[in-house]
DSSP file (Angstrom, degrees, kcal/mol; ACC not computed):
  #  RESIDUE AA STRUCTURE BP1 BP2  ACC     N-H-->O    O-->H-N    N-H-->O    O-->H-N    TCO  KAPPA ALPHA  PHI   PSI    X-CA   Y-CA   Z-CA
    1    1 A M              0   0    0      0, 0.0     2,-0.3     0, 0.0     0, 0.0   0.000 360.0 360.0 360.0 148.4   53.8   76.9  -66.1
    2    2 A T        -     0   0    0      1,-0.1     0, 0.0     3,-0.0     0, 0.0  -0.670 360.0-102.1 -95.7 154.2   51.2   77.9  -68.6
    3    3 A D        -     0   0    0     -2,-0.3     3,-0.1     1,-0.1    -1,-0.1  -0.410  44.8 -98.6 -69.7 149.1   48.3   75.8  -69.6
    4    4 A P        -     0   0    0      0, 0.0    -1,-0.1     0, 0.0     0, 0.0  -0.347  51.9 -87.6 -65.5 152.3   48.6   74.0  -72.9
    5    5 A P        -     0   0    0      0, 0.0     2,-0.4     0, 0.0    -3,-0.0  -0.300  45.3-146.7 -61.6 144.3   46.8   75.7  -75.8
    6    6 A Q        -     0   0    0     -3,-0.1     3,-0.1     6,-0.0     6,-0.0  -0.865  14.3-114.3-113.6 145.9   43.2   74.8  -76.2
    7    7 A L        -     0   0    0     -2,-0.4     5,-0.1     1,-0.1     2,-0.0  -0.486  44.0 -96.7 -69.7 146.6   41.2   74.6  -79.4
    8    8 A P    >>  -     0   0    0      0, 0.0     3,-2.4     0, 0.0     4,-0.6  -0.372  36.9-111.7 -59.5 147.8   38.4   77.1  -79.7
    9    9 A I  G >4 S+     0   0    0      1,-0.3     3,-0.9     2,-0.2     6,-0.2   0.802 116.4  63.9 -54.6 -31.8   35.1   75.6  -78.6
   10   10 A S  G 34 S+     0   0    0      1,-0.2    -1,-0.3     5,-0.1    -3,-0.0   0.708 108.5  40.9 -67.8 -18.0   33.8   75.7  -82.2
   11   11 A L  G <4 S+     0   0    0     -3,-2.4    -1,-0.2     4,-0.0    -2,-0.2   0.412  89.6 113.1-107.5   0.1   36.5   73.2  -83.2
   12   12 A S  S XX S-     0   0    0     -3,-0.9     3,-1.3    -4,-0.6     4,-0.7  -0.360  77.6-112.1 -76.1 155.6   36.4   70.9  -80.2
   13   13 A A  H >> S+     0   0    0      1,-0.3     4,-2.7     2,-0.2     3,-1.3   0.870 113.8  58.8 -56.0 -44.0   35.2   67.3  -80.6
   14   14 A P  H 34 S+     0   0    0      0, 0.0    -1,-0.3     0, 0.0    -4,-0.1   0.777  97.4  64.3 -60.2 -22.3   32.0   67.7  -78.6
   15   15 A R  H <4 S+     0   0    0     -3,-1.3    -2,-0.2    -6,-0.2     3,-0.1   0.865 115.5  27.6 -66.3 -34.1   30.9   70.4  -81.0
   16   16 A W  H << S+     0   0    0     -3,-1.3     2,-0.5    -4,-0.7    -1,-0.1   0.799 121.5  46.0-101.3 -33.2   30.8   67.8  -83.9
   17   17 A Y     <  +     0   0    0     -4,-2.7     2,-0.3     4,-0.0    -1,-0.2  -0.953  60.2 132.2-119.4 127.5   30.0   64.5  -82.2
   18   18 A S     >  -     0   0    0     -2,-0.5     4,-2.4    47,-0.1     5,-0.2  -0.949  59.9-111.8-156.2 157.5   27.4   63.9  -79.6
   19   19 A A  H  > S+     0   0    0     -2,-0.3     4,-2.3     1,-0.2     5,-0.2   0.922 117.6  49.0 -60.1 -45.6   24.7   61.3  -79.2
   20   20 A P  H  > S+     0   0    0      0, 0.0     4,-2.3     0, 0.0    -1,-0.2   0.899 111.6  49.6 -62.1 -37.8   21.8   63.8  -79.8
   21   21 A R  H  > S+     0   0    0      2,-0.2     4,-2.4     1,-0.2    -2,-0.2   0.891 109.0  52.6 -67.5 -37.6   23.5   65.2  -82.9
   22   22 A L  H  X S+     0   0    0     -4,-2.4     4,-2.8     2,-0.2     5,-0.2   0.934 109.6  49.2 -60.1 -46.4   24.0   61.6  -84.2
   23   23 A W  H  X S+     0   0    0     -4,-2.3     4,-2.8   106,-0.3    -2,-0.2   0.920 111.2  49.0 -60.3 -45.0   20.3   60.9  -83.7
   24   24 A R  H  X S+     0   0    0     -4,-2.3     4,-2.4     2,-0.2    -1,-0.2   0.918 112.8  48.1 -61.8 -42.6   19.3   64.2  -85.5
   25   25 A T  H  X S+     0   0    0     -4,-2.4     4,-2.1     2,-0.2    -2,-0.2   0.933 114.2  45.5 -63.2 -46.2   21.6   63.3  -88.4
   26   26 A L  H  X S+     0   0    0     -4,-2.8     4,-0.6     2,-0.2    -2,-0.2   0.893 112.1  51.8 -65.5 -39.3   20.3   59.8  -88.7
   27   27 A R  H >< S+     0   0    0     -4,-2.8     3,-0.6    -5,-0.2     4,-0.2   0.924 113.4  44.1 -63.1 -44.4   16.7   60.9  -88.4
   28   28 A K  H 3< S+     0   0    0     -4,-2.4     4,-0.3     1,-0.2     3,-0.3   0.864 121.8  38.6 -67.2 -36.3   17.2   63.5  -91.2
   29   29 A A  H 3X>S+     0   0    0     -4,-2.1     4,-3.4    -5,-0.2     5,-0.5   0.312  80.1 116.5 -98.8   8.0   19.1   61.1  -93.4
   30   30 A A  H <X5S+     0   0    0     -3,-0.6     4,-0.9    -4,-0.6    -1,-0.2   0.852  86.2  29.4 -49.6 -47.5   17.1   58.0  -92.7
   31   31 A V  H  45S+     0   0    0     -3,-0.3    -1,-0.2    -4,-0.2     4,-0.1   0.913 123.9  46.4 -82.0 -43.7   15.8   57.4  -96.2
   32   32 A R  H  45S+     0   0    0     -4,-0.3    52,-0.2     1,-0.2    -2,-0.2   0.882 113.5  47.4 -68.4 -38.6   18.7   59.0  -98.2
   33   33 A A  H  <5S-     0   0    0     -4,-3.4     4,-0.4    -7,-0.2    -1,-0.2   0.847 106.7-135.0 -74.5 -33.3   21.5   57.3  -96.3
   34   34 A G     X< -     0   0    0     -4,-0.9     4,-2.2    -5,-0.5     5,-0.2   0.040  22.1 -77.5  94.2 156.3   19.9   53.8  -96.5
   35   35 A R  H  > S+     0   0    0      1,-0.2     4,-3.0     2,-0.2     5,-0.2   0.867 125.2  54.0 -57.4 -43.1   19.3   51.0  -94.1
   36   36 A K  H  > S+     0   0    0      1,-0.2     4,-2.5     2,-0.2    -1,-0.2   0.903 109.2  48.0 -64.2 -41.0   22.9   49.7  -94.2
   37   37 A T  H  > S+     0   0    0     -4,-0.4     4,-2.6     2,-0.2    -1,-0.2   0.934 114.5  46.1 -64.1 -45.5   24.4   53.1  -93.3
   38   38 A L  H  X S+     0   0    0     -4,-2.2     4,-2.6     1,-0.2     5,-0.3   0.935 113.3  49.0 -62.1 -46.3   22.0   53.5  -90.4
   39   39 A L  H  X S+     0   0    0     -4,-3.0     4,-2.3     1,-0.2    -2,-0.2   0.909 113.1  47.0 -61.6 -43.0   22.6   50.0  -89.2
   40   40 A T  H  X S+     0   0    0     -4,-2.5     4,-2.4    -5,-0.2    -1,-0.2   0.930 112.9  48.7 -64.7 -45.9   26.3   50.4  -89.3
   41   41 A A  H  X S+     0   0    0     -4,-2.6     4,-2.2     1,-0.2    -2,-0.2   0.915 114.8  44.6 -61.7 -43.4   26.3   53.8  -87.6
   42   42 A L  H  X S+     0   0    0     -4,-2.6     4,-2.5     2,-0.2    -1,-0.2   0.857 110.0  54.4 -73.2 -34.0   24.0   52.6  -84.8
   43   43 A T  H  X S+     0   0    0     -4,-2.3     4,-1.9    -5,-0.3    -1,-0.2   0.936 111.3  46.5 -61.8 -44.6   26.0   49.3  -84.3
   44   44 A L  H  X S+     0   0    0     -4,-2.4     4,-2.5     2,-0.2    -2,-0.2   0.903 109.7  54.7 -62.5 -40.6   29.1   51.4  -83.8
   45   45 A F  H  X S+     0   0    0     -4,-2.2     4,-1.6     1,-0.2    -2,-0.2   0.933 109.3  46.3 -58.9 -46.6   27.2   53.7  -81.5
   46   46 A Y  H  X S+     0   0    0     -4,-2.5     4,-0.7     1,-0.2    -1,-0.2   0.839 111.3  52.0 -68.7 -31.3   26.2   50.9  -79.2
   47   47 A C  H >< S+     0   0    0     -4,-1.9     3,-0.8    -5,-0.2     6,-0.3   0.896 107.2  54.2 -65.7 -40.1   29.7   49.4  -79.3
   48   48 A L  H 3< S+     0   0    0     -4,-2.5    -2,-0.2     1,-0.2    -1,-0.2   0.858 106.6  51.5 -59.9 -37.1   30.9   52.9  -78.2
   49   49 A Q  H 3< S+     0   0    0     -4,-1.6     2,-0.3    -5,-0.1    -1,-0.2   0.663  88.3 102.7 -75.4 -16.8   28.6   52.8  -75.2
   50   50 A D    X<  -     0   0    0     -3,-0.8     3,-1.2    -4,-0.7    -3,-0.0  -0.506  66.6-146.1 -75.5 130.8   29.8   49.4  -74.1
   51   51 A R  T 3  S+     0   0    0     -2,-0.3    -1,-0.1     1,-0.2    -4,-0.0   0.740  97.5  63.2 -65.7 -23.4   32.2   49.5  -71.1
   52   52 A D  T 3  S+     0   0    0     49,-0.1    -1,-0.2     2,-0.1    -5,-0.0   0.629  78.9  99.5 -78.1 -13.0   34.1   46.4  -72.6
   53   53 A T  S <  S-     0   0    0     -3,-1.2     5,-0.0    -6,-0.3    45,-0.0  -0.619  79.0-121.8 -76.9 126.2   35.1   48.4  -75.7
   54   54 A P     >  -     0   0    0      0, 0.0     4,-2.1     0, 0.0     3,-0.3  -0.231  19.7-110.8 -68.5 158.9   38.7   49.6  -75.3
   55   55 A S  H  > S+     0   0    0      1,-0.2     4,-2.1     2,-0.2     5,-0.2   0.874 115.8  54.4 -57.1 -43.1   39.6   53.3  -75.5
   56   56 A W  H  > S+     0   0    0      1,-0.2     4,-1.6     2,-0.2    -1,-0.2   0.895 109.3  48.7 -62.0 -38.2   41.5   53.0  -78.8
   57   57 A A  H  > S+     0   0    0     -3,-0.3     4,-2.3     1,-0.2    -1,-0.2   0.880 108.5  53.7 -68.8 -37.6   38.4   51.4  -80.4
   58   58 A K  H  X S+     0   0    0     -4,-2.1     4,-2.8     1,-0.2    -1,-0.2   0.876 106.0  54.0 -63.3 -36.2   36.1   54.1  -79.0
   59   59 A G  H  X S+     0   0    0     -4,-2.1     4,-2.0     2,-0.2    -1,-0.2   0.901 108.4  48.5 -63.3 -41.1   38.4   56.7  -80.6
   60   60 A V  H  X S+     0   0    0     -4,-1.6     4,-2.0     2,-0.2    -2,-0.2   0.918 113.1  48.2 -63.1 -43.8   38.0   55.0  -84.0
   61   61 A I  H  X S+     0   0    0     -4,-2.3     4,-3.0     1,-0.2     5,-0.3   0.925 110.0  50.3 -65.2 -46.0   34.3   54.9  -83.6
   62   62 A V  H  X S+     0   0    0     -4,-2.8     4,-2.6     1,-0.2    -1,-0.2   0.887 109.4  53.6 -60.9 -37.9   34.0   58.6  -82.5
   63   63 A G  H  X S+     0   0    0     -4,-2.0     4,-1.8    -5,-0.2    -1,-0.2   0.928 112.4  42.7 -61.3 -45.1   36.1   59.5  -85.5
   64   64 A A  H  X S+     0   0    0     -4,-2.0     4,-1.7     2,-0.2    -2,-0.2   0.917 117.5  44.9 -69.9 -43.5   33.7   57.7  -87.9
   65   65 A L  H  X S+     0   0    0     -4,-3.0     4,-1.9     1,-0.2    -2,-0.2   0.866 111.4  54.6 -68.9 -34.6   30.5   58.9  -86.3
   66   66 A G  H  X S+     0   0    0     -4,-2.6     4,-1.3    -5,-0.3    -1,-0.2   0.891 106.9  50.9 -63.4 -39.2   32.0   62.4  -86.1
   67   67 A Y  H  < S+     0   0    0     -4,-1.8    -1,-0.2     1,-0.2    -2,-0.2   0.880 107.5  54.5 -65.1 -37.1   32.6   62.3  -89.8
   68   68 A L  H  < S+     0   0    0     -4,-1.7    -2,-0.2     1,-0.2    -1,-0.2   0.907 114.4  38.7 -62.7 -42.2   29.0   61.2  -90.4
   69   69 A V  H  < S+     0   0    0     -4,-1.9    -1,-0.2    -5,-0.1    -2,-0.2   0.610  87.0 114.7 -87.3 -11.1   27.6   64.2  -88.5
   70   70 A L     <  -     0   0    0     -4,-1.3   -54,-0.0    -5,-0.2   -53,-0.0  -0.409  64.5-142.2 -59.6 126.4   30.1   66.7  -89.8
   71   71 A P  S    S+     0   0    0      0, 0.0     2,-0.5     0, 0.0     6,-0.3   0.796  86.3  41.5 -67.3 -27.3   28.1   69.1  -91.9
   72   72 A T  S    S+     0   0    0      4,-0.1     2,-0.2     5,-0.1    -3,-0.0  -0.981  73.6 146.5-121.6 128.7   30.9   69.4  -94.5
   73   73 A D        -     0   0    0     -2,-0.5    -5,-0.0    -5,-0.0    -6,-0.0  -0.796  62.4 -69.4-144.5-170.9   32.8   66.5  -95.8
   74   74 A L  S    S+     0   0    0     -2,-0.2     9,-0.0     1,-0.2    -1,-0.0   0.891 123.9  24.8 -54.3 -49.2   34.4   65.1  -98.9
   75   75 A I  S    S-     0   0    0      8,-0.2    -1,-0.2     7,-0.1    12,-0.2  -0.974  95.8-116.8-118.8 117.2   31.2   64.5 -100.8
   76   76 A P    >   -     0   0    0      0, 0.0     3,-1.8     0, 0.0     6,-0.1  -0.250  16.8-132.5 -55.8 135.1   28.2   66.7  -99.7
   77   77 A D  T 3  S+     0   0    0     -6,-0.3     6,-0.2     1,-0.3     7,-0.2   0.661  99.8  72.0 -64.6 -16.0   25.4   64.5  -98.3
   78   78 A M  T 3  S+     0   0    0      5,-0.2    -1,-0.3     4,-0.1     6,-0.1   0.689  70.8 101.3 -73.5 -17.9   22.9   66.4 -100.4
   79   79 A I  S X> S-     0   0    0     -3,-1.8     4,-2.7     1,-0.1     3,-0.6  -0.565  80.9-121.4 -73.5 116.4   24.1   64.8 -103.6
   80   80 A P  T 34 S+     0   0    0      0, 0.0     2,-0.6     0, 0.0    -1,-0.1  -0.295  87.1   1.7 -60.1 136.3   21.6   62.0 -104.5
   81   81 A G  T 34 S+     0   0    0    -49,-0.2    -2,-0.1     1,-0.2    -3,-0.0  -0.049 137.4  44.4  82.6 -34.9   23.1   58.5 -104.7
   82   82 A A  T X> S+     0   0    0     -2,-0.6     3,-1.9    -3,-0.6     4,-0.5   0.573  82.6  92.9-116.0 -14.5   26.7   59.5 -103.8
   83   83 A G  T 3< S+     0   0    0     -4,-2.7     4,-0.3     1,-0.3     3,-0.2   0.800  95.2  36.3 -57.5 -35.6   26.3   61.9 -100.9
   84   84 A F  T 3> S+     0   0    0     -5,-0.2     4,-2.8   -52,-0.2    -1,-0.3   0.326  90.0  98.4-100.3   8.8   26.6   59.3  -98.2
   85   85 A G  H <> S+     0   0    0     -3,-1.9     4,-2.0     1,-0.2    -1,-0.2   0.911  86.6  43.5 -62.0 -44.3   29.3   57.2 -100.0
   86   86 A D  H  X S+     0   0    0     -4,-0.5     4,-2.1    -3,-0.2    -1,-0.2   0.873 114.2  50.8 -70.0 -36.0   32.2   58.8  -98.2
   87   87 A D  H  > S+     0   0    0     -4,-0.3     4,-2.5     2,-0.2    -2,-0.2   0.923 109.3  51.4 -64.4 -43.5   30.4   58.5  -94.8
   88   88 A W  H  X S+     0   0    0     -4,-2.8     4,-2.7     1,-0.2     5,-0.2   0.907 108.4  52.3 -59.4 -42.8   29.6   54.8  -95.6
   89   89 A G  H  X S+     0   0    0     -4,-2.0     4,-2.3     1,-0.2    -1,-0.2   0.907 109.8  47.9 -60.7 -43.1   33.3   54.2  -96.3
   90   90 A A  H  X S+     0   0    0     -4,-2.1     4,-2.1     2,-0.2    -1,-0.2   0.904 113.3  48.3 -64.5 -41.0   34.3   55.8  -93.0
   91   91 A L  H  X S+     0   0    0     -4,-2.5     4,-2.7     2,-0.2    -2,-0.2   0.915 112.4  47.6 -66.2 -43.0   31.7   53.7  -91.1
   92   92 A V  H  X S+     0   0    0     -4,-2.7     4,-2.6     2,-0.2     5,-0.2   0.894 111.1  51.5 -66.7 -39.7   32.7   50.5  -92.8
   93   93 A A  H  X S+     0   0    0     -4,-2.3     4,-1.8    -5,-0.2    -1,-0.2   0.922 112.9  45.6 -62.1 -43.3   36.4   51.1  -92.1
   94   94 A A  H  X S+     0   0    0     -4,-2.1     4,-2.2     2,-0.2    -2,-0.2   0.915 111.7  52.0 -65.3 -42.7   35.7   51.8  -88.5
   95   95 A L  H  < S+     0   0    0     -4,-2.7     4,-0.5     1,-0.2    -2,-0.2   0.913 110.5  48.1 -61.3 -42.8   33.5   48.7  -88.3
   96   96 A G  H  < S+     0   0    0     -4,-2.6     3,-0.4     1,-0.2    -1,-0.2   0.863 111.3  51.4 -64.4 -35.4   36.2   46.5  -89.7
   97   97 A T  H  < S+     0   0    0     -4,-1.8     3,-0.2     1,-0.2    -2,-0.2   0.866 121.2  30.6 -70.2 -37.1   38.7   48.0  -87.3
   98   98 A V  S >< S+     0   0    0     -4,-2.2     3,-2.6     1,-0.2     4,-0.4   0.207  81.1 120.2-107.9  15.1   36.7   47.3  -84.2
   99   99 A A  G >   +     0   0    0     -4,-0.5     3,-1.3    -3,-0.4    -1,-0.2   0.793  67.1  64.8 -52.8 -33.6   34.8   44.2  -85.4
  100  100 A A  G 3  S+     0   0    0      1,-0.3    -1,-0.3    -3,-0.2    -2,-0.1   0.710 104.0  47.6 -64.2 -18.7   36.2   42.1  -82.6
  101  101 A Y  G <  S+     0   0    0     -3,-2.6     2,-0.5     2,-0.1    -1,-0.3   0.414  83.4 108.6-104.4   0.2   34.3   44.2  -80.1
  102  102 A I    <   -     0   0    0     -3,-1.3     2,-0.3    -4,-0.4   -58,-0.1  -0.675  53.6-163.6 -79.5 126.2   30.9   44.2  -81.8
  103  103 A K     >  -     0   0    0     -2,-0.5     4,-1.7   -60,-0.2     3,-0.5  -0.702  32.3-112.5-108.3 160.8   28.5   42.1  -79.8
  104  104 A D  H  > S+     0   0    0     -2,-0.3     4,-2.6     1,-0.2     5,-0.2   0.861 117.9  58.6 -58.3 -35.7   25.2   40.6  -80.9
  105  105 A E  H  > S+     0   0    0      1,-0.2     4,-2.4     2,-0.2    -1,-0.2   0.859 102.7  52.9 -65.1 -33.7   23.4   42.9  -78.4
  106  106 A H  H  > S+     0   0    0     -3,-0.5     4,-2.3     2,-0.2    -1,-0.2   0.931 111.3  46.8 -63.6 -44.8   24.9   45.9  -80.3
  107  107 A K  H  X S+     0   0    0     -4,-1.7     4,-2.5     2,-0.2    -2,-0.2   0.897 112.7  49.2 -64.4 -41.3   23.5   44.6  -83.5
  108  108 A M  H  X S+     0   0    0     -4,-2.6     4,-2.1     2,-0.2    -2,-0.2   0.921 112.3  46.9 -67.0 -43.9   20.1   43.9  -82.0
  109  109 A K  H  X S+     0   0    0     -4,-2.4     4,-2.0     2,-0.2    -1,-0.2   0.913 113.2  50.0 -62.9 -41.9   19.8   47.3  -80.5
  110  110 A A  H  X S+     0   0    0     -4,-2.3     4,-2.2    -5,-0.2    -2,-0.2   0.920 109.2  50.9 -63.2 -44.5   20.9   48.9  -83.7
  111  111 A A  H  X S+     0   0    0     -4,-2.5     4,-2.0     1,-0.2    -1,-0.2   0.896 109.0  51.7 -61.2 -40.5   18.4   46.9  -85.8
  112  112 A A  H  X S+     0   0    0     -4,-2.1     4,-1.8     1,-0.2    -1,-0.2   0.897 110.8  47.8 -63.6 -39.9   15.6   48.0  -83.4
  113  113 A Q  H  X S+     0   0    0     -4,-2.0     4,-2.6     2,-0.2    -2,-0.2   0.843 107.4  55.5 -72.0 -32.4   16.5   51.7  -83.8
  114  114 A V  H  X S+     0   0    0     -4,-2.2     4,-2.8     2,-0.2     5,-0.2   0.926 108.4  48.7 -63.5 -42.9   16.7   51.4  -87.6
  115  115 A E  H  X S+     0   0    0     -4,-2.0     4,-1.4     1,-0.2    -2,-0.2   0.897 110.9  51.2 -62.3 -38.7   13.1   50.1  -87.6
  116  116 A R  H  < S+     0   0    0     -4,-1.8     4,-0.4     2,-0.2    -2,-0.2   0.917 112.9  45.5 -63.0 -43.7   12.2   53.0  -85.3
  117  117 A L  H >< S+     0   0    0     -4,-2.6     3,-0.6     1,-0.2    -2,-0.2   0.908 119.0  39.6 -66.9 -43.2   13.8   55.5  -87.7
  118  118 A L  H 3< S+     0   0    0     -4,-2.8    -1,-0.2     1,-0.2    -2,-0.2   0.613 111.6  58.2 -85.6 -11.6   12.3   54.1  -90.9
  119  119 A G  T 3< S+     0   0    0     -4,-1.4     2,-0.3    -5,-0.2    -1,-0.2   0.454 105.7  45.0 -97.8   0.0    8.9   53.3  -89.4
  120  120 A S    <   -     0   0    0     -3,-0.6    -1,-0.1    -4,-0.4     0, 0.0  -0.992  66.2-137.2-145.3 148.5    8.0   56.8  -88.3
  121  121 A D  S    S+     0   0    0     -2,-0.3    -1,-0.1     1,-0.2    -4,-0.0   0.877 105.4  16.9 -70.9 -38.2    8.1   60.4  -89.7
  122  122 A H  S    S-     0   0    0      2,-0.0    -1,-0.2     0, 0.0     2,-0.1  -0.573  81.3-173.3-135.7  70.2    9.3   61.9  -86.4
  123  123 A P        -     0   0    0      0, 0.0    -6,-0.0     0, 0.0   -96,-0.0  -0.414  24.2-124.5 -68.9 138.0   10.7   59.2  -84.1
  124  124 A A        -     0   0    0     -2,-0.1     6,-0.1     1,-0.1    -2,-0.0  -0.573  33.8-105.4 -76.0 144.6   11.6   60.2  -80.6
  125  125 A P        -     0   0    0      0, 0.0     5,-0.1     0, 0.0    -1,-0.1  -0.400  33.1-110.8 -69.5 147.1   15.2   59.4  -79.7
  126  126 A P    >   -     0   0    0      0, 0.0     3,-2.0     0, 0.0     4,-0.5  -0.355  39.4 -98.7 -67.2 160.7   15.8   56.5  -77.4
  127  127 A P  G >  S+     0   0    0      0, 0.0     3,-1.1     0, 0.0     0, 0.0   0.836 122.6  55.9 -53.2 -38.0   17.1   57.5  -73.9
  128  128 A E  G 3  S+     0   0    0      1,-0.2  -109,-0.1     3,-0.1     0, 0.0   0.645 112.3  43.0 -73.0 -12.5   20.7   56.7  -74.8
  129  129 A L  G <  S+     0   0    0     -3,-2.0  -106,-0.3  -110,-0.1    -1,-0.2   0.301  96.5  96.2-111.8   6.7   20.6   59.1  -77.8
  130  130 A S    <         0   0    0     -3,-1.1  -111,-0.1    -4,-0.5  -109,-0.1  -0.512 360.0 360.0 -96.4 167.5   18.7   62.0  -76.2
  131  131 A E              0   0    0     -2,-0.2    -1,-0.1  -112,-0.1    -3,-0.1   0.482 360.0 360.0 -75.4 360.0   20.1   65.1  -74.7
């Protein structure tokens, strides 16, 4: 038997979504994306890291976070005021879908990281978001 066809490495999921790439994207977009976008993305990230979150929910979260870090999307992130609108929509849809698995600890960790991002010019990533 032959192996099933594989996507080229440039198109594989790890190429677009990873915790370090999420941190770099959030750090760069901290002011333009806004506090709500950052808080939602990080809340989803901490839910993704939780062992209690089911696989299907993790798939939804990776899809939304992957869309956030994707360099090209429906509305380019460079457009002031509207650039993160489509990203925000994807994050909110994912949050609504997995809301039953969001815990207070996810929200608290996310809030702490938002303060870290918005309170410093070059914040170092927390251990769970570093390479």
